[in-house]
PyMOL CGO cylinders between C-alpha atoms (Angstrom):
from pymol import cmd
from pymol.cgo import CYLINDER

trace = [
    CYLINDER, 123.51, 56.21, 114.84, 126.67, 58.14, 116.22, 0.3, 1, 1, 1, 1, 1, 1,
    CYLINDER, 126.67, 58.14, 116.22, 126.18, 60.83, 118.41, 0.3, 1, 1, 1, 1, 1, 1,
    CYLINDER, 126.18, 60.83, 118.41, 128.49, 63.42, 118.82, 0.3, 1, 1, 1, 1, 1, 1,
    CYLINDER, 128.49, 63.42, 118.82, 129.37, 65.84, 121.45, 0.3, 1, 1, 1, 1, 1, 1,
    CYLINDER, 129.37, 65.84, 121.45, 129.78, 69.73, 121.00, 0.3, 1, 1, 1, 1, 1, 1,
    CYLINDER, 129.78, 69.73, 121.00, 131.26, 71.58, 123.74, 0.3, 1, 1, 1, 1, 1, 1,
    CYLINDER, 131.26, 71.58, 123.74, 130.08, 75.49, 123.98, 0.3, 1, 1, 1, 1, 1, 1,
    CYLINDER, 130.08, 75.49, 123.98, 131.42, 78.50, 125.97, 0.3, 1, 1, 1, 1, 1, 1,
    CYLINDER, 131.42, 78.50, 125.97, 128.51, 80.63, 126.39, 0.3, 1, 1, 1, 1, 1, 1,
    CYLINDER, 128.51, 80.63, 126.39, 128.67, 84.83, 127.13, 0.3, 1, 1, 1, 1, 1, 1,
    CYLINDER, 128.67, 84.83, 127.13, 126.14, 84.24, 129.54, 0.3, 1, 1, 1, 1, 1, 1,
    CYLINDER, 126.14, 84.24, 129.54, 125.39, 81.68, 132.51, 0.3, 1, 1, 1, 1, 1, 1,
    CYLINDER, 125.39, 81.68, 132.51, 122.71, 79.56, 130.72, 0.3, 1, 1, 1, 1, 1, 1,
    CYLINDER, 122.71, 79.56, 130.72, 119.06, 77.93, 132.77, 0.3, 1, 1, 1, 1, 1, 1,
    CYLINDER, 119.06, 77.93, 132.77, 118.21, 74.51, 132.63, 0.3, 1, 1, 1, 1, 1, 1,
    CYLINDER, 118.21, 74.51, 132.63, 115.50, 75.62, 130.37, 0.3, 1, 1, 1, 1, 1, 1,
    CYLINDER, 115.50, 75.62, 130.37, 117.79, 77.14, 127.65, 0.3, 1, 1, 1, 1, 1, 1,
    CYLINDER, 117.79, 77.14, 127.65, 120.11, 74.27, 128.15, 0.3, 1, 1, 1, 1, 1, 1,
    CYLINDER, 120.11, 74.27, 128.15, 117.01, 71.74, 127.69, 0.3, 1, 1, 1, 1, 1, 1,
    CYLINDER, 117.01, 71.74, 127.69, 115.67, 73.98, 124.30, 0.3, 1, 1, 1, 1, 1, 1,
    CYLINDER, 115.67, 73.98, 124.30, 119.40, 73.97, 122.88, 0.3, 1, 1, 1, 1, 1, 1,
    CYLINDER, 119.40, 73.97, 122.88, 119.29, 69.73, 123.15, 0.3, 1, 1, 1, 1, 1, 1,
    CYLINDER, 119.29, 69.73, 123.15, 115.75, 69.82, 121.66, 0.3, 1, 1, 1, 1, 1, 1,
    CYLINDER, 115.75, 69.82, 121.66, 116.69, 71.98, 118.80, 0.3, 1, 1, 1, 1, 1, 1,
    CYLINDER, 116.69, 71.98, 118.80, 120.34, 69.71, 118.24, 0.3, 1, 1, 1, 1, 1, 1,
    CYLINDER, 120.34, 69.71, 118.24, 118.49, 66.80, 118.40, 0.3, 1, 1, 1, 1, 1, 1,
    CYLINDER, 118.49, 66.80, 118.40, 115.57, 67.61, 116.13, 0.3, 1, 1, 1, 1, 1, 1,
    CYLINDER, 115.57, 67.61, 116.13, 116.70, 69.48, 114.00, 0.3, 1, 1, 1, 1, 1, 1,
    CYLINDER, 116.70, 69.48, 114.00, 119.14, 68.70, 111.07, 0.3, 1, 1, 1, 1, 1, 1,
    CYLINDER, 119.14, 68.70, 111.07, 122.56, 70.51, 111.31, 0.3, 1, 1, 1, 1, 1, 1,
    CYLINDER, 122.56, 70.51, 111.31, 122.46, 72.41, 108.38, 0.3, 1, 1, 1, 1, 1, 1,
    CYLINDER, 122.46, 72.41, 108.38, 118.94, 74.28, 109.39, 0.3, 1, 1, 1, 1, 1, 1,
    CYLINDER, 118.94, 74.28, 109.39, 120.77, 74.84, 113.05, 0.3, 1, 1, 1, 1, 1, 1,
    CYLINDER, 120.77, 74.84, 113.05, 123.96, 76.43, 110.83, 0.3, 1, 1, 1, 1, 1, 1,
    CYLINDER, 123.96, 76.43, 110.83, 122.13, 78.74, 108.71, 0.3, 1, 1, 1, 1, 1, 1,
    CYLINDER, 122.13, 78.74, 108.71, 120.07, 79.91, 111.49, 0.3, 1, 1, 1, 1, 1, 1,
    CYLINDER, 120.07, 79.91, 111.49, 122.83, 81.10, 113.55, 0.3, 1, 1, 1, 1, 1, 1,
    CYLINDER, 122.83, 81.10, 113.55, 124.43, 82.55, 110.76, 0.3, 1, 1, 1, 1, 1, 1,
    CYLINDER, 124.43, 82.55, 110.76, 121.20, 84.46, 110.37, 0.3, 1, 1, 1, 1, 1, 1,
    CYLINDER, 121.20, 84.46, 110.37, 121.45, 85.18, 114.02, 0.3, 1, 1, 1, 1, 1, 1,
    CYLINDER, 121.45, 85.18, 114.02, 124.93, 86.65, 113.84, 0.3, 1, 1, 1, 1, 1, 1,
    CYLINDER, 124.93, 86.65, 113.84, 124.56, 88.94, 110.91, 0.3, 1, 1, 1, 1, 1, 1,
    CYLINDER, 124.56, 88.94, 110.91, 121.25, 90.17, 112.37, 0.3, 1, 1, 1, 1, 1, 1,
    CYLINDER, 121.25, 90.17, 112.37, 123.50, 90.50, 116.25, 0.3, 1, 1, 1, 1, 1, 1,
    CYLINDER, 123.50, 90.50, 116.25, 126.20, 92.00, 114.10, 0.3, 1, 1, 1, 1, 1, 1,
    CYLINDER, 126.20, 92.00, 114.10, 124.63, 94.57, 112.29, 0.3, 1, 1, 1, 1, 1, 1,
    CYLINDER, 124.63, 94.57, 112.29, 122.45, 95.67, 115.05, 0.3, 1, 1, 1, 1, 1, 1,
    CYLINDER, 122.45, 95.67, 115.05, 125.70, 96.24, 117.43, 0.3, 1, 1, 1, 1, 1, 1,
    CYLINDER, 125.70, 96.24, 117.43, 127.27, 98.24, 114.35, 0.3, 1, 1, 1, 1, 1, 1,
    CYLINDER, 127.27, 98.24, 114.35, 123.90, 100.65, 113.98, 0.3, 1, 1, 1, 1, 1, 1,
    CYLINDER, 123.90, 100.65, 113.98, 123.27, 99.21, 111.11, 0.3, 1, 1, 1, 1, 1, 1,
    CYLINDER, 123.27, 99.21, 111.11, 120.24, 97.42, 110.90, 0.3, 1, 1, 1, 1, 1, 1,
    CYLINDER, 120.24, 97.42, 110.90, 117.47, 98.35, 108.94, 0.3, 1, 1, 1, 1, 1, 1,
    CYLINDER, 117.47, 98.35, 108.94, 113.75, 98.73, 110.47, 0.3, 1, 1, 1, 1, 1, 1,
    CYLINDER, 113.75, 98.73, 110.47, 111.25, 97.21, 109.34, 0.3, 1, 1, 1, 1, 1, 1,
    CYLINDER, 111.25, 97.21, 109.34, 108.42, 97.99, 106.73, 0.3, 1, 1, 1, 1, 1, 1,
    CYLINDER, 108.42, 97.99, 106.73, 105.80, 98.74, 108.83, 0.3, 1, 1, 1, 1, 1, 1,
    CYLINDER, 105.80, 98.74, 108.83, 108.09, 101.80, 110.82, 0.3, 1, 1, 1, 1, 1, 1,
    CYLINDER, 108.09, 101.80, 110.82, 109.23, 103.00, 107.48, 0.3, 1, 1, 1, 1, 1, 1,
    CYLINDER, 109.23, 103.00, 107.48, 105.82, 103.86, 106.33, 0.3, 1, 1, 1, 1, 1, 1,
    CYLINDER, 105.82, 103.86, 106.33, 105.30, 105.49, 110.04, 0.3, 1, 1, 1, 1, 1, 1,
    CYLINDER, 105.30, 105.49, 110.04, 108.12, 107.34, 109.69, 0.3, 1, 1, 1, 1, 1, 1,
    CYLINDER, 108.12, 107.34, 109.69, 107.48, 109.00, 106.39, 0.3, 1, 1, 1, 1, 1, 1,
    CYLINDER, 107.48, 109.00, 106.39, 103.54, 109.55, 106.74, 0.3, 1, 1, 1, 1, 1, 1,
    CYLINDER, 103.54, 109.55, 106.74, 103.72, 110.15, 110.85, 0.3, 1, 1, 1, 1, 1, 1,
    CYLINDER, 103.72, 110.15, 110.85, 103.04, 114.09, 110.67, 0.3, 1, 1, 1, 1, 1, 1,
    CYLINDER, 103.04, 114.09, 110.67, 102.23, 114.52, 107.08, 0.3, 1, 1, 1, 1, 1, 1,
    CYLINDER, 102.23, 114.52, 107.08, 99.54, 117.11, 106.49, 0.3, 1, 1, 1, 1, 1, 1,
    CYLINDER, 99.54, 117.11, 106.49, 96.33, 116.86, 104.14, 0.3, 1, 1, 1, 1, 1, 1,
    CYLINDER, 96.33, 116.86, 104.14, 97.77, 119.72, 101.95, 0.3, 1, 1, 1, 1, 1, 1,
    CYLINDER, 97.77, 119.72, 101.95, 101.83, 117.92, 101.92, 0.3, 1, 1, 1, 1, 1, 1,
    CYLINDER, 101.83, 117.92, 101.92, 99.51, 114.48, 101.40, 0.3, 1, 1, 1, 1, 1, 1,
    CYLINDER, 99.51, 114.48, 101.40, 98.14, 116.05, 98.26, 0.3, 1, 1, 1, 1, 1, 1,
    CYLINDER, 98.14, 116.05, 98.26, 101.22, 117.78, 96.98, 0.3, 1, 1, 1, 1, 1, 1,
    CYLINDER, 101.22, 117.78, 96.98, 103.14, 114.41, 97.31, 0.3, 1, 1, 1, 1, 1, 1,
    CYLINDER, 103.14, 114.41, 97.31, 100.31, 112.81, 95.40, 0.3, 1, 1, 1, 1, 1, 1,
    CYLINDER, 100.31, 112.81, 95.40, 100.25, 115.67, 92.65, 0.3, 1, 1, 1, 1, 1, 1,
    CYLINDER, 100.25, 115.67, 92.65, 104.44, 114.52, 92.60, 0.3, 1, 1, 1, 1, 1, 1,
    CYLINDER, 104.44, 114.52, 92.60, 104.31, 111.60, 93.06, 0.3, 1, 1, 1, 1, 1, 1,
    CYLINDER, 104.31, 111.60, 93.06, 106.57, 110.20, 90.33, 0.3, 1, 1, 1, 1, 1, 1,
    CYLINDER, 106.57, 110.20, 90.33, 109.56, 112.21, 91.96, 0.3, 1, 1, 1, 1, 1, 1,
    CYLINDER, 109.56, 112.21, 91.96, 108.42, 110.60, 95.43, 0.3, 1, 1, 1, 1, 1, 1,
    CYLINDER, 108.42, 110.60, 95.43, 109.44, 107.26, 93.78, 0.3, 1, 1, 1, 1, 1, 1,
    CYLINDER, 109.44, 107.26, 93.78, 112.61, 108.55, 92.78, 0.3, 1, 1, 1, 1, 1, 1,
    CYLINDER, 112.61, 108.55, 92.78, 113.04, 109.74, 96.13, 0.3, 1, 1, 1, 1, 1, 1,
    CYLINDER, 113.04, 109.74, 96.13, 111.55, 106.77, 97.85, 0.3, 1, 1, 1, 1, 1, 1,
    CYLINDER, 111.55, 106.77, 97.85, 113.49, 104.35, 95.55, 0.3, 1, 1, 1, 1, 1, 1,
    CYLINDER, 113.49, 104.35, 95.55, 117.12, 106.30, 96.36, 0.3, 1, 1, 1, 1, 1, 1,
    CYLINDER, 117.12, 106.30, 96.36, 116.41, 105.55, 100.09, 0.3, 1, 1, 1, 1, 1, 1,
    CYLINDER, 116.41, 105.55, 100.09, 116.53, 101.98, 99.33, 0.3, 1, 1, 1, 1, 1, 1,
    CYLINDER, 116.53, 101.98, 99.33, 112.53, 101.34, 99.69, 0.3, 1, 1, 1, 1, 1, 1,
    CYLINDER, 112.53, 101.34, 99.69, 111.07, 98.34, 97.66, 0.3, 1, 1, 1, 1, 1, 1,
    CYLINDER, 111.07, 98.34, 97.66, 108.05, 98.95, 95.90, 0.3, 1, 1, 1, 1, 1, 1,
    CYLINDER, 108.05, 98.95, 95.90, 105.74, 97.23, 97.78, 0.3, 1, 1, 1, 1, 1, 1,
    CYLINDER, 105.74, 97.23, 97.78, 106.60, 99.61, 100.46, 0.3, 1, 1, 1, 1, 1, 1,
    CYLINDER, 106.60, 99.61, 100.46, 106.14, 102.62, 98.53, 0.3, 1, 1, 1, 1, 1, 1,
    CYLINDER, 106.14, 102.62, 98.53, 102.60, 101.58, 97.07, 0.3, 1, 1, 1, 1, 1, 1,
    CYLINDER, 102.60, 101.58, 97.07, 101.94, 101.32, 101.36, 0.3, 1, 1, 1, 1, 1, 1,
    CYLINDER, 101.94, 101.32, 101.36, 102.97, 104.58, 102.09, 0.3, 1, 1, 1, 1, 1, 1,
    CYLINDER, 102.97, 104.58, 102.09, 100.97, 105.78, 98.51, 0.3, 1, 1, 1, 1, 1, 1,
    CYLINDER, 100.97, 105.78, 98.51, 97.66, 104.40, 100.12, 0.3, 1, 1, 1, 1, 1, 1,
    CYLINDER, 97.66, 104.40, 100.12, 98.16, 105.83, 103.48, 0.3, 1, 1, 1, 1, 1, 1,
    CYLINDER, 98.16, 105.83, 103.48, 98.73, 109.20, 101.47, 0.3, 1, 1, 1, 1, 1, 1,
    CYLINDER, 98.73, 109.20, 101.47, 95.65, 109.44, 99.43, 0.3, 1, 1, 1, 1, 1, 1,
    CYLINDER, 95.65, 109.44, 99.43, 93.75, 108.75, 102.72, 0.3, 1, 1, 1, 1, 1, 1,
    CYLINDER, 93.75, 108.75, 102.72, 95.61, 111.86, 104.65, 0.3, 1, 1, 1, 1, 1, 1,
    CYLINDER, 95.61, 111.86, 104.65, 94.80, 113.99, 101.41, 0.3, 1, 1, 1, 1, 1, 1,
    CYLINDER, 94.80, 113.99, 101.41, 90.85, 112.82, 101.76, 0.3, 1, 1, 1, 1, 1, 1,
    CYLINDER, 90.85, 112.82, 101.76, 90.56, 113.60, 105.19, 0.3, 1, 1, 1, 1, 1, 1,
    CYLINDER, 90.56, 113.60, 105.19, 89.53, 117.09, 104.84, 0.3, 1, 1, 1, 1, 1, 1,
    CYLINDER, 89.53, 117.09, 104.84, 87.56, 116.64, 101.56, 0.3, 1, 1, 1, 1, 1, 1,
]
cmd.load_cgo(trace, "trace")
């Protein structure tokens, strides 16, 4: 087996534990998997740096239902087709929309 050596310039000073972990990854994982992971990490870091990183589903749902009153929840459920169109326009997936609806149903029943 031929051993290749790679020299990496790092932006920060790496600790011994971090270097050991890097060596472990390169030793145990196929190079293609490492490159795929690094590409994903770079794209995520770039999006985060540019401020365009989309937040997770959980925080999207919380943002939509956080301060909704019972009356507002009932209105949204009565006009659900319009709400779906708005959510889809914002790029929400159907599972996210159904989770929002589930919480709105719970909020609409609280005062009854």
